[in-house]
C-alpha positions, 0 to 999 in steps of 0.5 A: 499499500503506498502513501505519505506521511510523517512517521509510521512508528507514531501509530500506537499514540494515533491509536489511542487517540482514535480509541478514547473518540470512538467510545463517545460516536454512539451514532457511528457504532450504532451504523456499524452494527446496522451495516456490518453484515450488509457491507454496502460499501463493498467494491467502491473506493472512496477518496476523502480530503478530511482534516486528518484527526482522532475523530475523522479516523473513526469515520474512516475506519467505519467506512473501510470496514463496511467494505470501501478501499479507503484513501485519505489526504489532509484538507488542512496543513495544520490540522493533520495529526501525524500519530492519527496519520500513522493509525490509519496507515497501520489499520489499512487507510492509505494516507497521504499527509503530515503536519505543516505540509507546504502548499504545493505538498498539500495539493500534491497529497490530494492529487494522490489520493484522487490517482487510486480512480474513486468512485465517491469523494468525501469532501471538505472545502472542494479541493477534490472536487475542483482537481477532479475538474480541472487536473484530473478530468480523466477520472470523472467517469468513474465518480459516482458522486460525494459529500461535501462537509463545508459552507466554504465548499457548498459556495464553490460547488453551488457556484460549479452547479449554476454554472452547468459544469459540476460533472456528477452529484455531491450532497451537501452535509453542511446544509443537513439539520443536524450539521448547521444546527448542532455542527455549525452552531455549537461544534464551532461554539466550543472548539473556537473558543477552545482554540483560543484559550489553549493557544493563549492561556488568556482570560476571555471575560471582560474582553470585547469579541469582534465576530465578522459573520452571524450565520449558524458558526457565528452565532455558535461563537457569539454565544459562548463568547458571551456566555463567558463573559465577553462584550460582543459586536457583530459585524455583517453585510446581510440585514437579516442576520444583523437584525437577528444579532441585534435580536439576540442582544449584540451590538450591530457595526461595521468593520471599520467601527469595531477595529479600534475597539476589538481585543479578539477579532474573529472571521467566520464569513467564507469571504475574502479579506474581512479583515484588512489594511484599514482595519489593522491600522485602526487597531489596539496594540496586542489584539488577537486575530483568529479565522474559523472559516475554511480558508485562510484568506478572511484576514488579509496576511499580505496587507498585515505584513506590508505593516510589519517591520518583523514576524516571530512565533511568540507563543506554539500557534502564535505569530506576533506581527510587529508593526512599523509604529511599534504595535504588536498583532497576534495571529492565530493558526496562521490564519487557518482554522483557529479551532483546529490549527490550535486546538482539536476541532469540534467536540467528539459528540457533535463530530459523531453526527456530522459524520454519521451524516457522511457515512450515510450519503456515502451508502446513499451514493453507492446505492443510487444513480443520481444526475449531475448537481448539488443536493440535500441530505435526504430529510429520512436520513437527517431524521434517522442520524438524530433519532440514533442520537437521542436513543443512544441518550435514552431520550425518547419522542412523543408520537402523533395519535391517529387523530392528531395526524389526521387533524395535521392533514386536514383544513377544516377546523 
């Protein structure tokens, strides 16, 4: 088996991490029991580009246990955990990734993950899909479909679908109710604050946290920051989300106004240059800059560098830019996903839900022939994942009586 990782000798450490995560993933364990005998992915080749850490490993190993040949690349240079990659290789999953890989190496690893000729792709940011539509078009005839995990990736896929160039079906796991309501909100909320605190060892209470973007991820971070005693300022371009943030009790203003007031700045928009030169010029000495959007373009690093006389790593995961006027700005995780570059990502129990959706989406693609396009997660899959989660917590739902069902169907009072 071909693979490219940092050190296979790290496998025992990675195995312990995987075993720790697996015990808190009851939905994936439920699906393992459900499908183990059936082997619904037998004969399928799956290429994945995901954050390679312990929770992801549980998904990849289950895909393999259900019959698939699995090849994986890391979707972020700083989120890849080398010991987990080693454990995956030890368990038969071909992995192409290492922590700290350069951009060229990142794309070479993604190409290697696709070179096996997959039938299904499991993507995080749509880089595999983009490569298949540009450099590796010869593989398109073998693709049955795939799934996408992130808001940024879905944005790219939607643009491709609107232009009529998306050559195969993709399921938007990101838009499932059990993804955006829980993963995006509670997962991002906790993991972003975890990344900040773990990396800086600083107090959140009493500080002003400026959050750009009040989508589901921004809501979650605002909720957690506020609960920890921070004053929260929301920056938005959408009037509905801005008014929702106001009704939720937060101040809403533009970045130009927020720049001189914030202590911690967090971007969660999926757009580029959200914080740029004119904002850096107004910021206080010692601010923290963190990004929780998929790509490291929301905080303009070129603009920051243009104002800077020196850069040094002042703590692991923190690059301190000393500006020409002496002010210091601390960039967390190189402007990449702060919750993964500076911590372990979303809580295990949250990723249990999202990876259950990924697994079910892969099985759905293997079983069904679909036309090219962007699809929602089938409602029955979305509901079944939440029912499995509630069952694991011994929580029972009420059901409607026949009379109630009939009443809900009727237009007559």
